[in-house]
C-alpha positions as CSV (number, residue, x, y, z in Angstrom):
1,M,0.0,0.0,0.0
2,S,1.2,3.5,-0.9
3,I,0.7,6.6,1.2
4,I,0.6,10.2,0.1
5,L,0.7,12.9,2.8
6,A,-1.0,16.1,1.6
7,G,1.0,19.1,2.8
8,F,-0.1,22.8,2.5
9,Y,1.1,25.9,0.8
10,I,0.8,29.1,2.8
11,T,1.5,31.7,0.0
12,P,1.6,30.6,-3.6
13,G,4.9,31.4,-5.3
14,V,6.8,31.5,-2.0
15,T,9.3,28.7,-1.4
16,Y,9.0,27.2,2.0
17,S,10.9,24.4,3.8
18,Y,8.9,21.6,5.3
19,Y,9.5,19.2,8.1
20,W,7.4,16.1,8.7
21,T,7.5,13.7,11.7
22,G,5.4,10.6,12.3
23,P,5.1,7.0,13.6
24,N,7.8,4.4,13.0
25,N,10.5,7.2,13.1
26,F,9.2,8.8,10.0
27,T,10.7,12.2,8.9
28,D,10.6,14.0,5.6
29,T,11.4,17.5,4.3
30,I,9.1,17.8,1.2
31,C,5.6,19.2,1.0
32,C,3.8,16.0,0.1
33,P,5.7,12.9,0.9
34,L,5.0,9.6,-1.0
35,W,6.2,6.2,0.0
36,A,5.2,2.7,-1.0
37,N,4.9,-0.6,0.9
38,A,3.4,1.1,4.0
39,Q,3.0,-1.3,6.9
40,L,0.6,-1.4,9.9
41,A,3.3,0.2,12.0
42,D,3.1,3.3,9.8
43,S,-0.4,4.0,11.2
44,G,-0.8,7.1,13.4
45,L,-0.5,10.8,13.6
46,Y,1.7,12.7,11.2
47,K,2.8,16.3,11.8
48,E,4.0,18.9,9.4
49,V,5.4,22.5,9.8
50,A,6.3,25.0,7.1
51,I,9.4,27.1,7.6
52,L,10.3,30.4,6.0
53,G,13.5,32.0,7.3
54,L,13.1,32.1,11.1
55,C,9.3,31.8,10.9
56,V,7.7,28.5,11.7
57,S,4.0,27.8,10.9
58,D,1.4,26.2,13.1
59,T,1.6,22.4,13.1
60,A,-0.7,20.6,10.6
61,Y,-1.9,17.1,11.4
62,N,-2.7,14.0,9.3
63,N,-4.1,11.0,11.0
64,V,-3.3,7.9,8.8
65,Q,-4.7,4.4,9.3
66,V,-3.0,1.6,7.3
67,H,-5.2,-1.5,6.8
68,P,-3.9,-4.9,5.8
69,Y,-4.7,-6.3,2.4
70,R,-7.9,-8.4,2.5
71,V,-8.7,-11.1,0.0
72,A,-12.3,-12.2,-0.4
73,S,-13.0,-15.9,-0.7
74,V,-15.9,-18.3,-0.4
75,T,-16.2,-22.1,0.1
76,L,-19.3,-24.2,-0.2
77,T,-20.6,-27.0,2.0
78,A,-23.8,-29.0,1.9
79,D,-26.0,-30.6,4.6
80,P,-26.7,-33.5,4.2
81,S,-23.5,-34.5,2.3
82,P,-23.0,-36.2,-0.1
83,V,-25.8,-34.4,-2.0
84,M,-28.6,-36.7,-3.1
85,P,-31.1,-36.1,-5.9
86,S,-34.6,-35.2,-4.9
87,V,-33.5,-34.5,-1.3
88,L,-33.9,-31.0,0.1
89,T,-30.3,-29.9,0.8
90,K,-29.0,-26.8,2.6
91,F,-26.0,-25.3,0.9
92,I,-23.9,-23.0,3.0
93,A,-21.5,-20.3,1.7
94,H,-18.5,-19.8,4.1
95,I,-17.4,-16.2,3.2
96,V,-14.1,-14.6,4.3
97,N,-13.7,-10.8,4.0
98,G,-17.1,-10.4,2.5
99,G,-17.9,-7.2,4.4
100,S,-21.1,-6.3,6.2
101,N,-23.4,-6.7,3.2
102,P,-21.9,-8.9,0.5
103,S,-23.9,-9.6,-2.7
104,I,-24.5,-13.4,-2.9
105,T,-25.8,-15.1,-6.0
106,W,-26.8,-18.8,-5.9
107,R,-26.4,-20.7,-9.2
108,K,-27.6,-24.1,-10.5
109,N,-25.8,-25.5,-13.5
110,G,-24.3,-22.0,-14.1
111,I,-27.7,-20.3,-14.2
112,D,-28.5,-17.7,-11.5
113,L,-31.3,-18.8,-9.1
114,Y,-31.4,-15.6,-7.0
115,T,-29.3,-12.9,-5.5
116,G,-29.5,-11.6,-1.9
117,P,-27.8,-11.4,1.4
118,A,-28.5,-15.0,2.5
119,D,-25.3,-17.1,3.0
120,S,-27.3,-20.3,2.8
121,A,-29.8,-21.7,0.3
122,T,-32.1,-24.7,0.5
123,I,-32.3,-26.4,-2.9
124,T,-33.6,-29.7,-4.3
125,T,-31.3,-31.1,-7.0
126,A,-31.6,-33.7,-9.7
127,E,-28.7,-36.1,-10.4
128,G,-25.8,-34.2,-12.0
129,D,-27.0,-30.7,-11.0
130,V,-24.1,-28.4,-10.1
131,I,-24.5,-25.9,-7.3
132,S,-22.2,-22.9,-6.8
133,V,-22.3,-19.5,-5.2
134,F,-20.9,-16.1,-6.5
135,V,-20.0,-13.5,-3.9
136,C,-19.1,-9.8,-4.3
137,S,-17.5,-8.3,-1.2
138,N,-18.3,-4.7,0.0
139,L,-15.4,-4.7,2.5
140,E,-13.2,-1.6,2.4
141,C,-9.6,-2.3,1.3
142,V,-10.4,-5.6,-0.2
143,V,-8.0,-6.8,-3.0
144,L,-9.6,-6.5,-6.4
145,P,-11.3,-8.3,-8.0
146,N,-13.8,-8.2,-5.1
147,C,-16.1,-10.9,-6.6
148,V,-15.3,-14.6,-6.2
149,S,-16.9,-17.9,-7.1
150,S,-16.9,-21.0,-5.0
151,D,-16.0,-24.5,-6.1
152,S,-19.2,-26.3,-7.2
153,I,-21.0,-29.2,-5.5
154,R,-22.5,-31.8,-7.7
155,S,-25.6,-33.9,-6.9
156,M,-23.8,-37.3,-7.1
157,E,-26.2,-40.1,-6.2
158,V,-26.8,-42.5,-9.0
159,R,-30.1,-43.5,-10.5
160,S,-31.5,-47.0,-9.8
161,Y,-29.5,-49.7,-11.4
162,T,-28.7,-53.4,-11.1
163,S,-25.3,-54.0,-9.6
164,R,-23.3,-56.8,-11.2
165,P,-22.0,-59.1,-8.4
166,D,-19.5,-60.7,-10.8
167,I,-17.6,-57.3,-11.1
168,K,-14.9,-57.0,-8.5
169,V,-13.1,-53.7,-7.6
170,Y,-10.0,-54.1,-5.4
171,P,-8.1,-53.4,-3.2
172,D,-9.8,-51.2,-0.6
173,P,-8.2,-49.2,0.8
174,V,-5.9,-48.5,-2.2
175,T,-2.5,-46.8,-2.4
176,T,-1.2,-46.7,-6.0
177,A,-3.3,-49.0,-8.2
178,L,-7.0,-50.0,-8.4
179,F,-8.0,-53.1,-10.3
180,V,-11.3,-54.0,-12.0
181,D,-12.1,-57.6,-12.7
182,A,-15.2,-57.8,-14.9
183,P,-16.4,-60.4,-17.4
184,L,-17.3,-57.7,-19.9
185,K,-15.8,-54.5,-21.3
186,T,-16.4,-51.5,-19.1
187,S,-15.7,-47.8,-18.9
188,C,-15.4,-45.9,-15.7
189,S,-15.6,-42.4,-14.2
190,L,-14.0,-41.5,-10.9
191,S,-15.1,-38.8,-8.5
192,F,-14.5,-37.4,-5.1
193,I,-17.1,-38.3,-2.5
194,D,-18.6,-34.8,-3.0
195,G,-19.2,-35.5,-6.6
196,K,-16.3,-33.5,-8.2
197,E,-15.1,-35.6,-11.1
198,V,-11.4,-36.7,-11.1
199,I,-11.3,-39.0,-14.2
200,A,-14.0,-38.6,-16.9
201,A,-13.4,-41.9,-18.8
202,Y,-11.1,-44.9,-18.6
203,N,-11.7,-48.2,-20.4
204,F,-11.2,-51.7,-19.2
205,G,-11.3,-54.9,-21.3
206,A,-12.9,-58.1,-20.1
207,H,-10.8,-59.5,-17.2
208,D,-8.4,-56.6,-17.8
209,T,-5.2,-56.8,-15.7
210,R,-4.2,-53.2,-16.3
211,P,-4.6,-51.1,-13.1
212,L,-6.1,-47.7,-12.7
213,N,-3.3,-45.5,-11.5
214,T,-4.4,-43.9,-8.2
215,S,-1.0,-42.7,-7.0
216,M,-1.8,-39.0,-7.9
217,L,-5.0,-39.0,-5.8
218,S,-5.0,-37.3,-2.5
219,S,-6.1,-39.2,0.6
220,G,-9.9,-39.6,1.0
221,M,-13.0,-41.4,-0.1
222,Y,-13.8,-41.8,-3.8
223,I,-16.6,-43.3,-6.0
224,L,-15.9,-45.4,-9.0
225,R,-18.8,-45.9,-11.5
226,L,-18.6,-48.6,-14.2
227,Y,-20.6,-48.7,-17.4
228,D,-21.0,-51.4,-20.0
229,E,-20.5,-51.0,-23.7
230,N,-24.1,-49.5,-24.0
231,G,-23.5,-46.9,-21.3
232,V,-25.6,-48.7,-18.8
233,L,-24.4,-48.4,-15.2
234,V,-23.4,-51.8,-13.8
235,K,-21.4,-51.0,-10.7
236,V,-20.8,-48.3,-8.1
237,Q,-17.9,-48.8,-5.8
238,R,-16.8,-46.5,-3.0
239,F,-13.2,-46.9,-1.9
240,I,-10.6,-45.2,0.3
241,K,-7.3,-43.8,-1.0
242,E,-4.6,-43.9,1.7
């Protein structure tokens, strides 16, 4: 943050000397000092006098308050979680540095639902719906841009399906490699427990011995969905990555 101290001119056209004092051992001898990278310790009362020969003016005062940079952010949680289709769900926006009256816009599948001051919204979703929130802070001294969007939460529960007991997914928990043993060709999608997709598509042959590389996954719970060659869901498997 930069600070400019506005000095004064007593008589236009007359050359004066100036002397400033202030917090943090500040001194200067120009009319209107400017310095960058002001810190919190630079807050306080600044004093200036103008000098002409042996004459010294009355003291002028500038009270300066330096505020820290503030970055607006928002994260989104849901209750209950994971989000189920056709279940009334409370989505909560956790706002940091939003100010006293932030503008909050709730969105479903990228389309605005409504805008208001509420930091929570109760929404019923269908499978695959994506909920997010867009917040504009009204806090003073917030770093621009002052409008931020949350990560999205996807309604992740699957539609009714017939699980194939002859399809095996192992091991659980997993560290670096996940195996799928199925008597048919399958494709899979992998998502976090909150529905955020990690891998969009990966194909397995019948009784394929190639592993799905999980070494890059962070620790936590995941959901693997397997589909047959016609795109019919045949297996949903939750597993833990250590």
